[in-house]
N, C-alpha and C positions, 0 to 999 in steps of 0.2 A: 429291229432294223439296226443296220450295223453304220445306220447315219448319226441316229443319236447319242454315242458313244463317243464319237468324233466330236459332235457339237457341242456336248456337255466342255469336252476336252479344250475347244478350243474356250468356250465360255470364264469356262475357270483362268486357261492360260492369257487371255487378252478383256479382261472385265470393262470395256468399252463401253455407252451409254451406245446402245443399236437405233436405230430407226424400227417405225412400225413397217414399216414396206419393205424391209428386208427380211419380216416374219414372213410381209402375206406371199411375200416371192420364191422363200422356202416352201410352204405351205400348196401351192401352185406347183411346183416343179414332182411334190412328192406326188398332187390329185396326178398327174400328168401321168406317171410311174405308174401309179394301179390303173386306172384308165387306160392308159397305151395309147394314149395322143386324145380320146374320145372326152364325148363328154361326159362328167360327171354325171350317175342318174342317181348320187345316193349324199343328204345336204351333209357341209366339215363336220355338221355336229354329232349329225348319228356317227356318224366314222369314229370318229374321238370315243365313242362307248366302247366297255370294254366286250369281249369275244361271246361270255354269255347274255350280254342287255342283245344284242343283237347287233353290232356296232364291227372294228376292223380294227379297235385298240391306237388307233396311231396319238402320240402322242400330240400335248399340245406345246409346238417348239417356242413360243414367247411365256408360259410358262415355267419349262425349264431353264428359262434365262434366268428369269425371277427368280429361281428356287438357288440356281448357281452362284447369281449373285447376293440374294439375303444371305445365304448361310454363314456370311463372314461377320452379321452380329455375331454367331455364337463363339465365333472365337474372337470376337471382342469381348462379352462379356468374362472372358476367362484371365484376359492377357497375355496370350500365349505368341511370342516373336516368333516360330520358327514356323508358321506357316504360309503361304506363299502368299497371301495377300502386303504381309508387311515386306516379303522380299520385294514387292512391284509400288512400294512406296517409297516417299524420300526418306532417309538416312536419317534428317534432324526431326521425323515426327518421334512423337511421345507415345508409345499402346496406351497409358491410361486412361488422353484425350479420349478416345476410342470408344474405352468402355465408360468413363463418365455421359455419354451419351443418352444408352438407354439405359427408357424407368428411369431416370434423371429427370433434374429443369433442363428444360429448355435453354440449350448456348444462343452466345447473339449472334445473327451469319454472319458478320464478320469472320465468325470462325474459320469457315472455310473457303475466306479467300486465301489463307494464306497453307491449305493442304491439298493431298494430290489431289489429280482427277476422279481418281477411281473411288478414294475412299468419299470423294461426293458422291458418285454415281451409285456405291452402296447403301448410300444413307435419306440419298432420292425415290431409291426404290422401298425402305422400307420402309419410307414415312407414308406410301401411295395407299400400302398394306392396309397402316393403319385405321387409315382414312376409310377406305372400302373394306373394315369390318367398322367403324361408327367410332373406334375406341381410343382412348388419352392413352397416347403412347406414355406420358411424362412422368403422371401418378399411378400405379398401379400396384396390384396386391404385393409386386416380387421389387416393387422401391425397395432399396434396403436404407438400413439408418443411417450407415454413413454415405448417406447423397448429398444433396445439394440442398434439393429441400429443409435438412435438417442440419448443415454445416448454417445453415441461413440463422439461424434462428440461437445462435453463439452460446449450445451444449457443448458444454465442458468434452476437452476428449477421454478424459480417463473415463466420464458418465459414457459412452458410446464404444470404446472395449471393454468397456464391463459389461454389458449388454450383449456385446456379436459373442464374446466369450463362453458367454451360458444359452447361446442357442439362440438369443434373439437376434435374427440376421436384417427380415423383412419388418416393417411398418405394421401388416398384418397381424404379427407374432404378437403385437399388445393386446393386440383383443381376444375375448375370453366368449365367447355365447356374442350377444346382442350387445354387451357390455367393457369398453373398456379396462384392462387391467390396475386394481390400484398401487399403489406408493408400496404398500405394503406386501403384495404379493412379488410386487419385478425385486426389492430387497428380498424374499424369503429364497426368490429362483438364483439371484446371483451370492449372495451369501453377503453382501455387501451395503452399503448406505447409499443410497441416490439423494444427490441433492435437489432442496424441496424446488430452485427455483426452475431447474430441468424439467423437472416431473412436470410446473404446469406448462411451460415450453413446449413440452410433449403433445401433454392431455391438450390442450389447447388447436394445438395441428392436425392433430387426427382426430376429435371431434369436431373439429368443420363439418359444418351441413356437406357442402360440396367437395371439401374432403375424404369424407369417411364414406362416401358413398363411390368412390372412382378406388379408397382401399379395401374396403370390404364385399366388396363387387365381388361373385364368382367367376373363376381362371377358367378364362378360353384357353382351348388346345395347344392353338397358336403359338400361348407363351410358353407353354410347357414342354415344347420342343429346343428353346431357346436356353430355359431355365433347368431344367430337370433331369436334358437325356445327358446322361453321363460319357459320351460317343459319340465322336463325331463320325462314326459310321453307318453309312445309309441315311446321313443325313441332307443331302437334295433327293430323299426320295421322297423323306419325312415330309419334306418340307411343300412339294410338287401336291402331294395327296392331297393338303392341306387344302391347297392356292385352288388346284379343284375343286371340293368343295366350296371354297368360301367365292370363289369366279361362279361357280354352279347355282346357287342358290338366288341369284342375280335372275327374277323374273322378268321376260318381256311379251306378259301377255299383256293387250291392250286394254281387260279391264281393271290390273293394277295399275295399271299408270294412270285408267283414268280414279280410279280409287283415290292414289297418291296427289293427282290433281287438286281431286274436288274435297280432298283431308274428309274422304268420307269413307268406310270401311262396307264395304257389299258380303251378304250373308250367300250362302252355299244357292237359298234359293234364288234372291236378289239375279244370282249373277245364271242362271238357269233361267228368268224370265224377262233376264237383257239380250240372252241368245233366241233366245224366245220368238221375242219380239221382232228382235233382227233377218230371222227368217222367215217371219209372216205377218208379215206388218201392212203384206198388201200380196194381191196375184199378179200385180203388173212389175217384171220384173226393171220398168225407168224407177219406178214408188222405191223399190227394197234395192237397189244401186245407189241412191241417197244414202240408205240408213248403214248399209252394207259400208260403203264407205268411214261415214260420219264412225260408226261403234269403230270400225280397226285401225280410226286415224289416220287415214291416209292423205288428209288434204298437206298439201305441203305449207308450211309456214315460215315468219321470218326468220328463225334462232336454226332453223334446218337449213335453210336455203344459207347461211351465212357460216356454216358448218360446210354446206357443201363447194362453194364460189370461195372458200376462205378469207373472205371479207366480216369485218368485224359492225358494220350494220345491222344490229338483230333486233332494230324497233317495231314496230308496229306498222301494217303499211297505210294505213287507215289515218296516221299521223297527231295520237294520241300522246304519244313520246315515254311510251308504254314499251316493256318486252315482249315483242311474239309471239309469247306463247305458245299451243292450241288452246290450252283452256282461257287463253286472253281474246283472243281473234274471235275464237266462239260464242262468247259469252261473257266476258266481264269487261271488256270495252268500255269504256264511256260513253262510244260515238254508235256503240248499239246496244244499249242497256233500253234506252225508250223503246225502239222497234219492239227489245220483246215483253216489259213493261203492256203494248199496245197486242202484243200475241194474246197474252194473259186476259190480259181485259175480256178480250173476244172469246177465248175461250170458257170465262168463266158465266158470261154473258149463254153463247149456247149450251152449255151445259148444266147451266144455274148449281151449280154447284162450288166451290171452294177449293183449288186447287195448291199447293206450296208453292214457293218462286224454286223452286230449285232444278240447277241443271240435268240433273238425272233423267226428270222427269221430260224434257227436250229431245235432248242430245241422245240418253238410250230409249226412254219408252219405259223407264221404271214410275210404272203408276201406281197410285195409292189402293190400297184394295176398297175403298169409297167407290171406286172409277172405272176397274173391273167387277167389282158385282154388282153395279146397275148397268154394265155394256154400253156404257158412256166410253170406254176404250179407243175402240173404233172411230168415231167422232175427232177423238185429241188427235188419234195417232194420223188422220187426215192437215189439219191443222196444224200443226206441227213438224212434219214432213215437208208443208207445203211452203213453212216458213226457212228450212233447213237449205229447199231449193233455192229459195233469197234470200238469206247470206250468203250460201256458194258460190252464189252467180254475182254477188259484187264485193269479194274476200279481197278486192285490194282496192274498191273505192275507197279515194281518201275525200275523208268530210264523215258526215254522219249521216248514217240509215235513214232517209226519210220514212215517217211513217204516215205524213201527208201522198206520199209519192206512190209509193204499191197501197194498190188498192188490198185488205184482208177479206174477199173473198173467197170460198173455197170449192170448188165444186169437181166433184167425178164422171167424166167421162170418157167408159170404156175402156175404165181401169185403168187409166193414167190423170193424174191431179193437176191441177191448174191451181195456179195462184196469180191473178193478170195484172199486169203495169195499169194507171191512169190518163 
C-alpha cells in the first residue's frame, strides 16, 4: 500500500504525540476503501494477518508509529549527531545526556522539563514498551561498565578504562557461568592490577540478589535490536516485527482473564471442563444464558463503566469502598461474602459432601472430581446458577445482600430454574 511509506515519512518528519483517535480514523478510512463503503465482513485482527495465514496483511499503523518513534533509541546509544532527531531537537542539548538514559540509572523527572518535546515523546514510548514486556529497563545485561550505577560506587576512572580496553564493556561480562570473575582472573585479562576497594565495590553491587537477577537474565530480542544491530537499515521493520509479536502475545481469552483474577493456572483439561459446563449446564437456554454471560465476562463493572464514561469513580456499587473489578463484584466484596457462605452451607448439606470454598466452583462450574464421580454435579449446578441469578439481579444493590431476604430454595420446573424471594 502506497499510504504506508507516506505515513512512515510523516511519523519521522514530525514525531509528535498522536492521539489514539487518529489511528482509529485511519483504520476506518482504510477499511471503507477495502470494502467499498460497505460493512466489513472480516474483523480487523484477521485482516492484519499475513496472506499465508488467511489475512490481507494490512499494517498496524499505530505500531508503525511506535516503531518510527522508538528507533531514535538506536541513535541515542551511539551518540550520533547527524541524524534527523538531532536536527529537530534544541540546539543547546547534549547528545550524551540521552545516551545515558538507556540501560542506565533512572534520571530525575525534572530532566525532561528542560528538554525538547520530541525527545520526551521518544522516551515515553520507549518506556511503555519495557513496561509491556515486564522488564526493568534501567539495569539489564547491556548496562555498561561506565554507567551511572558504577559511577555512583566511586570506582576509579582508571579501573573502568582498563576494563573497557580489554573487552569488559557490560556488567554481564564480569560473570563466568555461575560465578563472578575473581580479582586474579580480571587482572590476568587486563594485565594490570585492580584496586582492592574497587573490586570489592564491584562484587558487592553485582552479587546483590536483585541486581544479579537483572544483570544475568536471558537477553531479549528486543534488546538485541538496539545493541547488536550495526546498521540502521531496516530498523523500523525490525522494531515493528518485534512489537507485533509483543502485542500479539496478549491474550484476550476470558479464561485467561479469570485465571489472572483468581491467581490460578488452569490446565487444558480444566479449560475444556469449563467450556463444556458452559454449553451443557442445562437444557434451558435461559439457564445457560447466565452461565455463558458469567464465563465470558459479559457483565458491566464499575471499572469498565468509568473507562466508558471518562469518569474517575471506579468504586464498587455496593459502597464497600474498594475498586469494582469483576472478581470483586462477583465474589470478594465483603457485602456479598455472607451470601456465598450461606450458599456453600446449603450445597454441602444437600450433597452431604465437603466442597472447597473456591470461586472457580461457583462461577465457572469447575467441580472437584469427587462431585462429578458421585453424580452430584447437576445438583450443585442448579444451586450455583440460581445464586448467580440472585447476585446478577442485585448487581447494583447498595449494601449487603441479605441471606435472610432470599430463600435459598431451588427447584426446577419445565427446565427453568427458580430461586424465590421471601
